All heavy atoms as an XYZ file, in Angstrom:
950
protein
N      13.554     -0.111    -19.051
C      14.072     -1.359    -18.534
C      13.483     -1.611    -17.148
O      13.427     -0.710    -16.308
C      15.595     -1.296    -18.459
C      16.202     -2.546    -17.882
S      17.950     -2.654    -18.201
C      18.584     -2.112    -16.647
N      13.044     -2.833    -16.895
C      12.496     -3.192    -15.593
C      13.623     -3.291    -14.573
O      14.622     -3.966    -14.786
C      11.704     -4.511    -15.667
C      10.447     -4.299    -16.520
C      11.331     -4.995    -14.267
C       9.622     -5.534    -16.727
N      13.447     -2.594    -13.478
C      14.440     -2.562    -12.394
C      14.074     -3.525    -11.259
O      14.943     -4.038    -10.582
C      14.549     -1.131    -11.872
C      15.618     -0.918    -10.865
C      16.974     -1.017    -11.497
C      18.038     -0.608    -10.475
N      19.362     -0.812    -10.953
N      12.766     -3.757    -11.059
C      12.357     -4.657     -9.988
C      10.884     -4.999    -10.063
O      10.085     -4.236    -10.595
N      10.556     -6.172     -9.534
C       9.182     -6.640     -9.451
C       8.964     -7.144     -8.031
O       9.804     -7.854     -7.486
C       8.910     -7.788    -10.454
C       9.128     -7.311    -11.881
C       7.501     -8.337    -10.277
C       9.108     -8.424    -12.904
N       7.842     -6.762     -7.442
C       7.517     -7.232     -6.096
C       6.059     -7.618     -6.015
O       5.205     -7.017     -6.665
N       5.777     -8.631     -5.227
C       4.398     -9.069     -5.020
C       4.215     -9.397     -3.540
O       5.153     -9.828     -2.876
C       4.054    -10.283     -5.916
C       2.561    -10.560     -5.892
C       4.861    -11.496     -5.541
C       2.091    -11.494     -6.998
N       3.018     -9.125     -3.050
C       2.707     -9.441     -1.659
C       1.265     -9.944     -1.595
O       0.377     -9.364     -2.212
C       2.865     -8.208     -0.770
C       2.723     -8.549      0.698
O       3.680     -9.121      1.262
O       1.661     -8.263      1.281
N       1.049    -11.023     -0.857
C      -0.275    -11.587     -0.625
C      -0.455    -11.685      0.884
O       0.450    -12.131      1.594
C      -0.408    -13.002     -1.239
C      -1.786    -13.573     -0.962
C      -0.117    -12.984     -2.714
N      -1.609    -11.245      1.360
C      -1.865    -11.379      2.791
C      -3.341    -11.604      3.060
O      -4.189    -11.252      2.247
C      -1.341    -10.169      3.568
C      -2.049     -8.880      3.298
S      -1.340     -7.497      4.205
C      -1.578     -8.006      5.871
N      -3.618    -12.192      4.216
C      -4.988    -12.421      4.643
C      -5.563    -11.129      5.204
O      -4.902    -10.427      5.980
C      -5.037    -13.518      5.706
C      -4.625    -14.867      5.185
C      -4.579    -15.922      6.283
O      -4.699    -15.584      7.468
O      -4.402    -17.096      5.921
N      -6.779    -10.796      4.817
C      -7.433     -9.593      5.325
C      -7.608     -9.643      6.838
O      -7.515     -8.611      7.513
C      -8.784     -9.392      4.641
C      -8.717     -8.959      3.179
C     -10.092     -9.029      2.545
C      -8.138     -7.567      3.053
N      -7.823    -10.838      7.399
C      -8.002    -10.963      8.847
C      -6.764    -10.533      9.634
O      -6.872    -10.162     10.798
C      -8.372    -12.399      9.232
C      -9.823    -12.686      8.955
O     -10.645    -11.778      8.865
N     -10.147    -13.956      8.810
N      -5.605    -10.585      8.997
C      -4.364    -10.173      9.664
C      -4.408     -8.689     10.035
O      -3.864     -8.271     11.037
C      -3.181    -10.462      8.741
C      -1.866    -10.100      9.325
C      -0.728    -10.537      8.424
N       0.492     -9.908      8.869
C       1.509     -9.645      8.094
N       1.473     -9.966      6.817
N       2.576     -9.066      8.567
N      -5.066     -7.884      9.219
C      -5.150     -6.440      9.439
C      -6.430     -6.052     10.175
O      -6.464     -5.060     10.891
C      -5.065     -5.696      8.084
C      -3.689     -5.921      7.446
C      -5.343     -4.222      8.234
C      -2.520     -5.349      8.207
N      -7.464     -6.864     10.041
C      -8.791     -6.520     10.581
C      -8.752     -6.092     12.047
O      -9.432     -5.144     12.443
C      -9.735     -7.705     10.414
C     -11.161     -7.406     10.759
C     -12.038     -8.601     10.446
C     -13.494     -8.254     10.649
N     -14.359     -9.349     10.252
N      -7.930     -6.745     12.841
C      -7.870     -6.424     14.269
C      -7.231     -5.065     14.549
O      -7.297     -4.562     15.661
C      -7.148     -7.536     15.028
C      -5.729     -7.770     14.556
C      -5.133     -8.999     15.202
C      -3.823     -9.334     14.495
N      -3.387    -10.680     14.744
N      -6.638     -4.430     13.521
C      -5.927     -3.161     13.709
C      -6.691     -1.936     13.195
O      -6.205     -0.813     13.358
C      -4.573     -3.200     12.999
C      -3.646     -4.243     13.533
N      -3.087     -4.177     14.787
C      -3.197     -5.395     12.982
C      -2.313     -5.238     14.980
N      -2.369     -5.994     13.903
N      -7.855     -2.122     12.577
C      -8.495     -0.983     11.910
C      -9.004      0.092     12.877
O      -9.314      1.195     12.452
C      -9.623     -1.400     10.934
C     -10.767     -2.067     11.660
C      -9.075     -2.224      9.802
C     -11.992     -2.277     10.778
N      -9.051     -0.210     14.162
C      -9.471      0.791     15.150
C      -8.313      1.235     16.053
O      -8.534      1.975     17.006
C     -10.631      0.255     15.993
C     -11.864      0.002     15.187
N     -12.597      1.017     14.611
C     -12.472     -1.154     14.824
C     -13.615      0.505     13.951
N     -13.558     -0.813     14.051
N      -7.095      0.799     15.752
C      -5.921      1.186     16.538
C      -5.201      2.339     15.833
O      -4.489      2.132     14.852
C      -4.979     -0.002     16.737
C      -5.583     -1.085     17.561
N      -5.778     -2.356     17.089
C      -6.058     -1.081     18.830
C      -6.349     -3.092     18.025
N      -6.525     -2.343     19.094
N      -5.401      3.517     16.357
C      -4.882      4.725     15.719
C      -3.361      4.697     15.550
O      -2.839      5.150     14.537
C      -5.319      5.959     16.529
C      -5.222      7.249     15.756
C      -6.088      7.253     14.493
O      -7.158      6.672     14.447
N      -5.612      7.899     13.462
N      -2.653      4.160     16.518
C      -1.186      4.122     16.430
C      -0.723      3.282     15.234
O       0.205      3.657     14.517
C      -0.620      3.574     17.731
C       0.810      3.962     17.938
C       1.224      3.718     19.369
N       2.501      3.055     19.333
C       2.895      2.121     20.136
N       2.133      1.715     21.109
N       4.070      1.573     20.004
N      -1.370      2.148     15.003
C      -1.033      1.299     13.862
C      -1.341      2.025     12.556
O      -0.521      2.038     11.633
C      -1.813     -0.020     13.936
C      -1.511     -0.959     12.802
C      -0.362     -1.736     12.814
C      -2.370     -1.065     11.719
C      -0.071     -2.605     11.767
C      -2.095     -1.931     10.668
C      -0.945     -2.702     10.698
N      -2.509      2.637     12.481
C      -2.914      3.374     11.276
C      -1.930      4.490     10.980
O      -1.505      4.672      9.837
C      -4.351      3.915     11.454
C      -5.344      2.749     11.499
C      -4.710      4.893     10.341
C      -6.705      3.106     12.033
N      -1.509      5.226     11.999
C      -0.564      6.329     11.812
C       0.813      5.833     11.385
O       1.547      6.555     10.721
C      -0.466      7.156     13.090
C      -1.718      7.946     13.375
C      -1.702      8.612     14.731
O      -0.893      8.297     15.606
N      -2.616      9.539     14.928
N       1.176      4.621     11.774
C       2.476      4.062     11.386
C       2.478      3.615      9.920
O       3.490      3.713      9.226
C       2.839      2.878     12.286
C       4.240      2.338     12.043
C       4.635      1.336     13.102
N       3.911      0.096     13.025
C       4.288     -0.962     12.292
N       5.372     -0.903     11.553
N       3.581     -2.062     12.294
N       1.329      3.161      9.426
C       1.240      2.609      8.069
C       0.861      3.658      7.029
O       1.422      3.690      5.937
C       0.206      1.459      8.026
C       0.546      0.361      9.039
C       0.077      0.888      6.617
C       1.927     -0.239      8.881
N      -0.082      4.528      7.350
C      -0.650      5.448      6.365
C      -0.090      6.865      6.498
O       0.103      7.355      7.617
C      -2.174      5.519      6.526
C      -2.951      4.206      6.395
C      -4.433      4.450      6.623
C      -2.703      3.561      5.046
N       0.115      7.520      5.350
C       0.476      8.939      5.348
C      -0.756      9.761      5.745
O      -1.864      9.234      5.816
C       0.948      9.387      3.946
O      -0.174      9.310      3.053
C       2.115      8.542      3.434
N      -0.569     11.036      5.966
C      -1.692     11.917      6.343
C      -2.793     11.893      5.277
O      -3.976     11.824      5.604
C      -1.212     13.355      6.552
C      -0.302     13.532      7.736
C      -1.081     13.468      9.020
C      -0.166     13.792     10.190
N      -0.712     13.363     11.454
N      -2.416     11.954      4.005
C      -3.420     11.931      2.934
C      -4.153     10.593      2.880
O      -5.359     10.544      2.666
C      -2.770     12.233      1.585
C      -2.309     13.672      1.446
C      -1.628     13.896      0.107
C      -1.093     15.302     -0.011
N      -0.357     15.495     -1.277
N      -3.415      9.506      3.094
C      -4.050      8.188      3.124
C      -4.983      8.064      4.331
O      -6.066      7.483      4.226
C      -2.986      7.090      3.179
C      -2.174      6.955      1.902
C      -0.964      6.067      2.066
O      -0.408      5.963      3.187
O      -0.561      5.457      1.062
N      -4.565      8.618      5.466
C      -5.398      8.584      6.672
C      -6.706      9.339      6.461
O      -7.763      8.913      6.945
C      -4.657      9.188      7.864
C      -3.546      8.326      8.398
C      -2.770      8.998      9.508
O      -3.345      9.593     10.413
N      -1.449      8.907      9.446
N      -6.650     10.426      5.718
C      -7.864     11.197      5.437
C      -8.862     10.356      4.634
O     -10.060     10.324      4.944
C      -7.518     12.483      4.694
C      -8.704     13.370      4.445
C      -8.311     14.675      3.789
C      -9.562     15.516      3.572
N      -9.281     16.751      2.898
N      -8.363      9.673      3.610
C      -9.226      8.795      2.800
C      -9.784      7.682      3.679
O     -10.982      7.390      3.650
C      -8.447      8.216      1.600
C      -8.043      9.333      0.632
C      -9.276      7.148      0.884
C      -7.035      8.900     -0.414
N      -8.927      7.061      4.485
C      -9.329      5.973      5.374
C     -10.458      6.417      6.304
O     -11.448      5.704      6.481
C      -8.111      5.506      6.180
C      -8.392      4.439      7.191
C      -8.434      3.105      6.817
C      -8.600      4.760      8.521
C      -8.687      2.112      7.750
C      -8.852      3.770      9.465
C      -8.895      2.445      9.075
N     -10.323      7.596      6.891
C     -11.324      8.073      7.859
C     -12.672      8.366      7.203
O     -13.698      8.380      7.885
C     -10.809      9.319      8.590
O     -10.751     10.418      7.706
N     -12.697      8.594      5.891
C     -13.939      8.891      5.190
C     -14.684      7.634      4.727
O     -15.823      7.729      4.272
C     -13.658      9.797      3.988
C     -13.167     11.166      4.397
C     -12.674     11.994      3.218
O     -12.463     11.483      2.120
N     -12.479     13.278      3.439
N     -14.056      6.485      4.853
C     -14.703      5.237      4.449
C     -15.831      4.910      5.424
O     -15.714      5.143      6.622
C     -13.686      4.099      4.370
C     -12.592      4.316      3.321
C     -11.519      3.250      3.437
C     -13.171      4.356      1.921
N     -16.921      4.384      4.904
C     -18.165      4.262      5.665
C     -18.264      3.035      6.568
O     -18.986      3.058      7.545
C     -19.367      4.260      4.707
C     -19.466      5.510      3.861
C     -19.740      6.723      4.713
C     -19.909      7.949      3.823
N     -19.708      9.176      4.510
N     -17.575      1.941      6.234
C     -17.749      0.751      7.065
C     -16.424      0.030      7.298
O     -15.434      0.272      6.603
C     -18.794     -0.201      6.456
C     -18.392     -0.717      5.097
O     -17.350     -1.340      4.951
N     -19.214     -0.473      4.088
N     -16.420     -0.846      8.293
C     -15.202     -1.547      8.681
C     -14.673     -2.468      7.594
O     -13.462     -2.634      7.463
C     -15.436     -2.342      9.961
C     -15.492     -1.468     11.204
O     -15.246     -0.246     11.099
O     -15.765     -2.009     12.293
N     -15.551     -3.048      6.789
C     -15.099     -3.925      5.707
C     -14.256     -3.146      4.716
O     -13.165     -3.574      4.333
C     -16.301     -4.577      4.985
O     -17.024     -5.359      5.933
C     -15.846     -5.454      3.832
N     -14.734     -1.998      4.309
C     -13.993     -1.179      3.346
C     -12.713     -0.624      3.971
O     -11.670     -0.555      3.319
C     -14.899     -0.047      2.834
C     -14.270      0.762      1.749
C     -13.961     -0.090      0.500
N     -13.081      0.658     -0.360
C     -11.803      0.358     -0.604
N     -11.257     -0.721     -0.097
N     -11.072      1.125     -1.379
N     -12.765     -0.240      5.254
C     -11.560      0.243      5.945
C     -10.499     -0.849      6.003
O      -9.313     -0.590      5.787
C     -11.907      0.727      7.356
C     -12.603      2.062      7.372
C     -12.860      2.535      8.780
C     -13.462      3.936      8.722
N     -13.586      4.553     10.033
N     -10.937     -2.074      6.284
C     -10.009     -3.194      6.342
C      -9.365     -3.441      4.979
O      -8.152     -3.637      4.883
C     -10.740     -4.447      6.831
C      -9.809     -5.601      7.074
O      -8.740     -5.440      7.650
N     -10.207     -6.779      6.627
N     -10.161     -3.426      3.914
C      -9.618     -3.612      2.565
C      -8.610     -2.518      2.224
O      -7.553     -2.783      1.654
C     -10.740     -3.618      1.537
C     -11.622     -4.833      1.584
C     -12.836     -4.732      0.682
O     -13.140     -3.636      0.161
O     -13.494     -5.768      0.506
N      -8.949     -1.274      2.560
C      -8.073     -0.140      2.259
C      -6.743     -0.266      3.003
O      -5.673     -0.169      2.405
C      -8.769      1.170      2.647
C      -7.970      2.404      2.330
C      -8.078      3.014      1.096
C      -7.114      2.957      3.265
C      -7.348      4.155      0.792
C      -6.377      4.099      2.978
C      -6.496      4.696      1.742
N      -6.822     -0.501      4.321
C      -5.604     -0.586      5.133
C      -4.753     -1.781      4.726
O      -3.531     -1.656      4.556
C      -5.980     -0.648      6.616
C      -4.836     -0.600      7.615
C      -3.992      0.660      7.440
C      -5.385     -0.666      9.045
N      -5.385     -2.931      4.524
C      -4.646     -4.125      4.099
C      -4.032     -3.928      2.718
O      -2.902     -4.348      2.462
C      -5.561     -5.343      4.106
N      -4.769     -3.285      1.828
C      -4.250     -3.022      0.483
C      -3.034     -2.122      0.509
O      -2.047     -2.374     -0.186
N      -3.082     -1.061      1.306
C      -1.928     -0.154      1.415
C      -0.739     -0.859      2.049
O       0.396     -0.727      1.595
C      -2.278      1.112      2.208
C      -3.224      2.132      1.554
C      -3.185      2.107      0.079
N      -3.908      3.173     -0.586
C      -4.981      2.989     -1.323
N      -5.540      1.798     -1.438
N      -5.517      3.992     -1.988
N      -0.994     -1.627      3.101
C       0.076     -2.376      3.757
C       0.733     -3.325      2.756
O       1.962     -3.350      2.612
C      -0.503     -3.149      4.951
C       0.518     -3.810      5.822
C       0.919     -3.220      6.998
C       1.072     -5.038      5.475
C       1.865     -3.832      7.822
C       2.013     -5.658      6.281
C       2.408     -5.051      7.461
N      -0.077     -4.092      2.058
C       0.422     -5.068      1.093
C       1.183     -4.394     -0.054
O       2.247     -4.860     -0.475
C      -0.760     -5.878      0.542
O      -0.345     -6.771     -0.462
N       0.646     -3.296     -0.565
C       1.295     -2.589     -1.678
C       2.647     -2.022     -1.259
O       3.609     -2.051     -2.034
C       0.388     -1.477     -2.188
N       2.736     -1.527     -0.041
C       4.009     -0.983      0.449
C       5.030     -2.096      0.642
O       6.221     -1.917      0.344
C       3.769     -0.174      1.727
C       2.958      1.090      1.431
C       2.594      1.881      2.673
C       1.706      3.071      2.292
N       1.629      4.091      3.333
N       4.581     -3.251      1.102
C       5.462     -4.419      1.193
C       5.927     -4.845     -0.208
O       7.096     -5.140     -0.410
C       4.736     -5.587      1.870
C       4.542     -5.429      3.354
C       5.784     -5.752      4.169
O       6.740     -6.346      3.630
O       5.784     -5.403      5.360
N       5.008     -4.877     -1.173
C       5.366     -5.257     -2.542
C       6.390     -4.280     -3.119
O       7.333     -4.694     -3.802
C       4.122     -5.317     -3.429
N       6.216     -2.977     -2.839
C       7.190     -2.014     -3.330
C       8.563     -2.286     -2.731
O       9.573     -2.247     -3.444
C       6.793     -0.558     -3.035
C       7.895      0.375     -3.429
C       8.044      0.739     -4.749
C       8.836      0.795     -2.508
C       9.116      1.531     -5.144
C       9.904      1.587     -2.890
C      10.044      1.965     -4.213
N       8.619     -2.528     -1.430
C       9.922     -2.749     -0.795
C      10.632     -3.961     -1.390
O      11.858     -3.976     -1.503
C       9.773     -2.884      0.728
O       9.201     -4.121      1.073
N       9.867     -4.952     -1.813
C      10.447     -6.124     -2.471
C      10.948     -5.773     -3.866
O      12.029     -6.198     -4.278
C       9.422     -7.253     -2.532
C       9.071     -7.802     -1.152
C       7.905     -8.753     -1.212
C       7.506     -9.203      0.190
N       6.312    -10.066      0.179
N      10.177     -4.977     -4.606
C      10.596     -4.557     -5.947
C      11.857     -3.705     -5.881
O      12.742     -3.821     -6.725
C       9.474     -3.785     -6.638
N      11.938     -2.866     -4.865
C      13.098     -1.986     -4.716
C      14.315     -2.734     -4.181
O      15.438     -2.256     -4.293
C      12.752     -0.824     -3.784
N      14.074     -3.910     -3.592
C      15.170     -4.700     -3.045
C      15.649     -4.202     -1.691
O      16.708     -4.608     -1.220
N      14.871     -3.336     -1.061
C      15.303     -2.746      0.205
C      14.703     -3.435      1.417
O      15.270     -3.375      2.500
C      14.881     -1.265      0.284
O      13.459     -1.193      0.256
C      15.476     -0.450     -0.844
N      13.546     -4.039      1.245
C      12.786     -4.508      2.396
C      12.203     -3.306      3.108
O      12.663     -2.173      2.933
N      11.186     -3.520      3.909
C      10.517     -2.405      4.572
C      11.390     -1.803      5.671
O      11.186     -0.674      6.082
C       9.114     -2.815      5.081
C       8.199     -1.590      5.178
C       9.194     -3.587      6.374
C       7.858     -0.941      3.876
N      12.415     -2.496      6.109
C      13.309     -1.973      7.142
C      14.119     -0.759      6.708
O      14.431      0.102      7.514
N      14.464     -0.668      5.440
C      15.247      0.469      4.933
C      14.364      1.650      4.576
O      14.831      2.775      4.498
C      16.043      0.050      3.704
C      16.966     -1.088      3.950
C      18.376     -0.648      3.989
C      19.200     -1.878      4.286
N      20.544     -1.788      4.214
N      13.099      1.380      4.312
C      12.105      2.418      4.040
C      11.101      2.407      5.180
O      10.880      1.379      5.804
C      11.346      2.114      2.742
C      12.076      2.279      1.443
C      11.261      1.670      0.314
C      12.315      3.748      1.160
N      10.472      3.527      5.405
C       9.349      3.562      6.339
C       8.064      3.434      5.523
O       8.016      3.842      4.369
C       9.341      4.882      7.118
C      10.533      5.058      8.028
C      10.533      6.406      8.728
N      10.300      7.483      7.776
C       9.467      8.505      7.980
N       8.801      8.610      9.101
N       9.316      9.439      7.066
N       7.033      2.883      6.131
C       5.743      2.795      5.441
C       5.297      4.177      4.962
O       4.723      4.317      3.895
C       4.671      2.207      6.368
C       4.759      0.715      6.525
C       5.270      0.161      7.691
C       4.321     -0.132      5.528
C       5.338     -1.217      7.848
C       4.389     -1.511      5.673
C       4.905     -2.050      6.844
N       5.589      5.206      5.745
C       5.135      6.551      5.400
C       5.974      7.197      4.293
O       5.619      8.252      3.790
C       5.102      7.424      6.638
C       3.981      6.992      7.577
C       4.034      7.766      8.850
C       2.757      8.500      9.037
N       2.738      9.281     10.268
N       7.094      6.582      3.897
C       7.862      7.058      2.745
C       7.160      6.689      1.439
O       7.518      7.174      0.373
C       9.266      6.450      2.724
C      10.148      6.954      3.843
O       9.922      8.088      4.328
O      11.061      6.209      4.250
N       6.192      5.793      1.549
C       5.459      5.278      0.391
C       4.014      5.751      0.517
O       3.357      5.469      1.514
C       5.503      3.735      0.361
C       6.950      3.233      0.431
C       4.789      3.202     -0.868
C       7.079      1.760      0.757
N       3.552      6.474     -0.499
C       2.185      6.988     -0.463
C       1.420      6.480     -1.678
O       1.918      6.555     -2.799
C       2.182      8.512     -0.437
C       0.801      9.103     -0.296
C       0.837     10.581     -0.010
O       1.297     11.333     -0.913
O       0.438     10.981      1.095
N       0.206      5.993     -1.433
C      -0.636      5.452     -2.500
C      -1.953      6.206     -2.479
O      -2.716      6.113     -1.518
C      -0.860      3.943     -2.307
C       0.489      3.222     -2.279
C      -1.767      3.402     -3.408
C       0.465      1.881     -1.622
N      -2.177      6.963     -3.537
C      -3.385      7.773     -3.658
C      -4.091      7.434     -4.969
O      -3.439      7.025     -5.933
C      -3.040      9.262     -3.626
C      -2.341      9.758     -2.364
C      -1.884     11.198     -2.537
C      -3.257      9.621     -1.158
N      -5.400      7.614     -5.012
C      -6.117      7.335     -6.262
C      -5.850      8.412     -7.314
O      -5.721      9.592     -6.984
C      -7.584      7.340     -5.834
C      -7.632      8.149     -4.595
C      -6.298      8.000     -3.928
N      -5.758      7.981     -8.576
C      -5.661      8.959     -9.658
C      -7.066      9.458     -9.988
O      -8.034      9.136     -9.289
C      -4.932      8.386    -10.876
C      -5.695      7.286    -11.607
O      -6.884      7.047    -11.296
O      -5.110      6.668    -12.504
N      -7.197     10.215    -11.072
C      -8.491     10.808    -11.427
C      -9.567      9.765    -11.740
O     -10.754     10.050    -11.656
C      -8.339     11.787    -12.596
C      -7.824     11.185    -13.885
C      -6.315     10.982    -13.930
O      -5.592     11.473    -13.045
O      -5.851     10.304    -14.870
N      -9.160      8.544    -12.069
C     -10.118      7.473    -12.345
C     -10.291      6.521    -11.158
O     -11.062      5.571    -11.223
C      -9.688      6.676    -13.580
C      -9.630      7.473    -14.889
C      -9.094      6.603    -16.021
C     -10.995      8.030    -15.238
N      -9.538      6.761    -10.088
C      -9.639      5.925     -8.896
C      -8.593      4.832     -8.788
O      -8.543      4.120     -7.790
N      -7.746      4.676     -9.807
C      -6.695      3.659     -9.760
C      -5.601      4.089     -8.783
O      -5.276      5.276     -8.690
C      -6.091      3.468    -11.152
N      -5.014      3.151     -8.051
C      -3.966      3.518     -7.093
C      -2.669      3.916     -7.792
O      -2.195      3.207     -8.680
C      -3.783      2.248     -6.267
C      -4.200      1.138     -7.180
C      -5.278      1.715     -8.054
N      -2.137      5.056     -7.386
C      -0.840      5.532     -7.893
C       0.110      5.640     -6.712
O      -0.245      6.160     -5.659
C      -0.977      6.894     -8.582
C      -1.774      6.836     -9.862
C      -1.064      5.991    -10.886
C      -1.911      5.819    -12.121
N      -1.375      4.865    -13.049
N       1.326      5.173     -6.911
C       2.294      5.102     -5.831
C       3.376      6.165     -6.022
O       3.862      6.381     -7.133
C       2.882      3.671     -5.743
C       3.759      3.499     -4.512
C       3.604      3.301     -7.008
C       4.115      2.032     -4.229
N       3.716      6.820     -4.917
C       4.778      7.831     -4.880
C       5.697      7.453     -3.731
O       5.228      7.225     -2.613
C       4.196      9.221     -4.650
C       3.096      9.573     -5.595
N       3.334     10.061     -6.855
C       1.752      9.470     -5.486
C       2.183     10.253     -7.475
N       1.209      9.899     -6.663
N       7.018      7.413     -4.012
C       7.963      6.947     -3.003
C       9.126      7.930     -2.887
O       9.767      8.271     -3.887
C       8.507      5.540     -3.351
C       9.383      5.015     -2.233
C       7.366      4.580     -3.639
N       9.382      8.361     -1.663
C      10.492      9.266     -1.381
C      11.802      8.597     -1.804
O      12.083      7.458     -1.431
C      10.538      9.615      0.127
C      11.777     10.425      0.455
C       9.277     10.341      0.541
N      12.585      9.286     -2.628
C      13.871      8.769     -3.086
C      13.804      7.938     -4.357
O      14.828      7.521     -4.883
N      12.610      7.697     -4.866
C      12.444      6.880     -6.075
C      11.679      7.644     -7.149
O      11.022      7.045     -7.993
C      11.725      5.566     -5.733
C      12.556      4.620     -4.916
C      12.620      4.755     -3.530
C      13.292      3.611     -5.510
C      13.386      3.894     -2.765
C      14.067      2.749     -4.757
C      14.111      2.891     -3.374
N      11.778      8.962     -7.121
C      11.034      9.799     -8.058
C      11.460      9.609     -9.512
O      10.678      9.873    -10.418
C      11.172     11.288     -7.672
C      10.541     11.652     -6.353
C      11.410     11.367     -5.129
O      12.562     10.903     -5.271
O      10.919     11.589     -4.018
N      12.667      9.136     -9.752
C      13.150      8.971    -11.123
C      12.647      7.671    -11.776
O      12.850      7.461    -12.967
C      14.678      9.004    -11.163
O      15.215      7.907    -10.453
N      11.985      6.819    -11.014
C      11.469      5.564    -11.541
C      10.008      5.695    -11.935
O       9.253      6.439    -11.319
C      11.571      4.446    -10.494
C      12.984      4.060    -10.157
C      13.670      4.688     -9.123
C      13.635      3.062    -10.870
C      14.966      4.339     -8.802
C      14.935      2.702    -10.556
C      15.595      3.344     -9.522
O      16.876      2.996     -9.220
N       9.609      4.924    -12.929
C       8.173      4.738    -13.211
C       7.767      3.519    -12.406
O       8.408      2.466    -12.496
C       7.946      4.501    -14.696
C       8.140      5.770    -15.506
C       7.860      5.575    -16.963
N       6.594      4.862    -17.161
C       6.073      4.592    -18.342
N       6.696      4.955    -19.433
N       4.933      3.945    -18.450
N       6.732      3.675    -11.613
C       6.309      2.588    -10.727
C       4.852      2.248    -11.043
O       3.991      3.122    -11.021
C       6.465      2.987     -9.253
C       7.899      3.454     -8.968
C       6.080      1.825     -8.344
C       8.090      4.098     -7.612
N       4.611      0.993    -11.324
C       3.277      0.503    -11.646
C       2.783     -0.342    -10.483
O       3.536     -1.153     -9.947
C       3.308     -0.330    -12.933
C       3.866      0.425    -14.102
C       5.226      0.384    -14.395
C       3.035      1.198    -14.899
C       5.737      1.083    -15.465
C       3.549      1.901    -15.980
C       4.903      1.853    -16.256
N       1.522     -0.150    -10.126
C       0.950     -0.832     -8.962
C      -0.422     -1.401     -9.287
O      -1.240     -0.729     -9.927
C       0.814      0.161     -7.795
C      -0.009     -0.279     -6.585
C       0.636     -1.467     -5.876
C      -0.189      0.892     -5.634
N      -0.658     -2.614     -8.814
C      -1.986     -3.210     -8.881
C      -2.312     -3.799     -7.512
O      -1.466     -4.464     -6.903
C      -2.020     -4.309     -9.949
O      -3.317     -4.876    -10.020
N      -3.532     -3.518     -7.035
C      -4.020     -4.067     -5.767
C      -5.358     -4.754     -6.055
O      -6.230     -4.159     -6.676
C      -4.250     -2.963     -4.712
C      -2.990     -2.133     -4.487
C      -4.737     -3.571     -3.399
C      -3.212     -0.899     -3.612
N      -5.499     -5.996     -5.591
C      -6.759     -6.730     -5.764
C      -7.156     -7.377     -4.451
O      -6.303     -7.796     -3.665
C      -6.611     -7.826     -6.824
O      -6.411     -7.263     -8.095
N      -8.474     -7.457     -4.229
C      -9.017     -8.069     -3.022
C      -9.942     -9.219     -3.403
O     -10.629     -9.160     -4.405
C      -9.879     -7.076     -2.230
C      -9.194     -5.811     -1.876
N      -9.232     -4.695     -2.685
C      -8.462     -5.478     -0.801
C      -8.542     -3.738     -2.107
N      -8.064     -4.184     -0.965
N      -9.965    -10.211     -2.557
C     -11.023    -11.207     -2.581
C     -11.692    -11.132     -1.210
O     -11.398    -10.225     -0.432
C     -10.447    -12.609     -2.834
O      -9.745    -13.065     -1.695
N     -12.533    -12.053     -0.906
C     -13.208    -12.033      0.392
C     -12.212    -12.221      1.547
O     -12.392    -11.673      2.627
C     -14.267    -13.129      0.432
C     -15.176    -13.065      1.608
C     -16.311    -14.056      1.471
C     -17.280    -13.873      2.629
N     -18.509    -14.604      2.431
N     -11.148    -12.974      1.309
C     -10.211    -13.313      2.382
C      -8.797    -12.777      2.198
O      -8.037    -12.735      3.163
C     -10.135    -14.834      2.529
C     -11.442    -15.445      2.963
C     -11.358    -16.956      3.089
O     -10.247    -17.482      3.272
O     -12.411    -17.593      2.991
N      -8.430    -12.366      0.973
C      -7.042    -11.999      0.699
C      -6.945    -10.663     -0.035
O      -7.875    -10.234     -0.703
C      -6.363    -13.068     -0.174
C      -6.250    -14.400      0.502
C      -7.213    -15.382      0.302
C      -5.192    -14.675      1.358
C      -7.123    -16.615      0.933
C      -5.094    -15.895      1.994
C      -6.062    -16.858      1.786
O      -5.978    -18.066      2.420
N      -5.767    -10.081      0.084
C      -5.388     -8.942     -0.744
C      -4.056     -9.305     -1.389
O      -3.208     -9.953     -0.765
C      -5.288     -7.628      0.077
C      -4.248     -7.728      1.169
C      -4.988     -6.443     -0.825
N      -3.891     -8.930     -2.642
C      -2.645     -9.161     -3.356
C      -2.231     -7.845     -4.017
O      -3.073     -7.109     -4.537
C      -2.753    -10.307     -4.400
C      -3.779     -9.983     -5.467
C      -1.401    -10.607     -5.021
N      -0.947     -7.559     -3.955
C      -0.410     -6.340     -4.567
C       0.816     -6.700     -5.392
O       1.616     -7.540     -4.978
C       0.000     -5.330     -3.503
O      -1.098     -4.987     -2.710
N       0.929     -6.038     -6.544
C       2.096     -6.234     -7.397
C       2.640     -4.881     -7.800
O       1.879     -3.968     -8.146
C       1.762     -7.037     -8.633
C       2.996     -7.290     -9.489
C       2.716     -8.224    -10.647
O       1.593     -8.486    -11.009
N       3.784     -8.726    -11.230
N       3.956     -4.758     -7.759
C       4.658     -3.544     -8.139
C       5.707     -3.885     -9.190
O       6.434     -4.867     -9.037
C       5.333     -2.863     -6.925
C       6.247     -1.741     -7.355
C       4.281     -2.365     -5.942
N       5.762     -3.061    -10.227
C       6.827     -3.169    -11.230
C       7.506     -1.807    -11.284
O       6.828     -0.769    -11.422
C       6.270     -3.545    -12.627
C       7.374     -3.539    -13.669
C       5.571     -4.898    -12.566
N       8.821     -1.811    -11.157
C       9.619     -0.573    -11.235
C      10.368     -0.548    -12.557
O      10.962     -1.550    -12.943
C      10.636     -0.507    -10.099
C      10.029     -0.349     -8.739
S      11.274     -0.383     -7.424
C      12.388      0.892     -7.953
N      10.347      0.602    -13.183
C      11.002      0.764    -14.481
C      11.913      1.990    -14.427
O      11.535      3.023    -13.904
C       9.915      0.944    -15.540
C      10.407      0.980    -16.957
C       9.233      1.086    -17.912
O       8.680      2.197    -18.056
O       8.869      0.077    -18.525
N      13.123      1.828    -14.973
C      14.061      2.956    -15.058
C      13.748      3.804    -16.247
O      13.296      3.361    -17.265
C      15.496      2.461    -15.173
C      16.134      2.202    -13.855
C      17.607      1.924    -13.973
O      17.981      0.982    -14.685
O      18.376      2.643    -13.336
């Protein structure tokens, strides 16, 4: 049974100014996500990665009905599976099946989360 659906759309330029601010990166990304971020070769890809994670975490908070204020960004971790697809893990929501999709265009990122009991 579907428990929640969340979607988030944001402009990539909103995050672009933060890709070199370590404090912002540490607030949004978990240690494992930060490791992946630091290995990315150029600012365009770093911006897409950071914006995608930010957007996906916002989409999850909407699906969960909590808003990001009740969860911390670091309570939500998004790592690639063996094929490279993003998989989401959330502290306190281990009993749910959570589906995530992140897409980018030149100017926007969109994320959708579906939670299933």
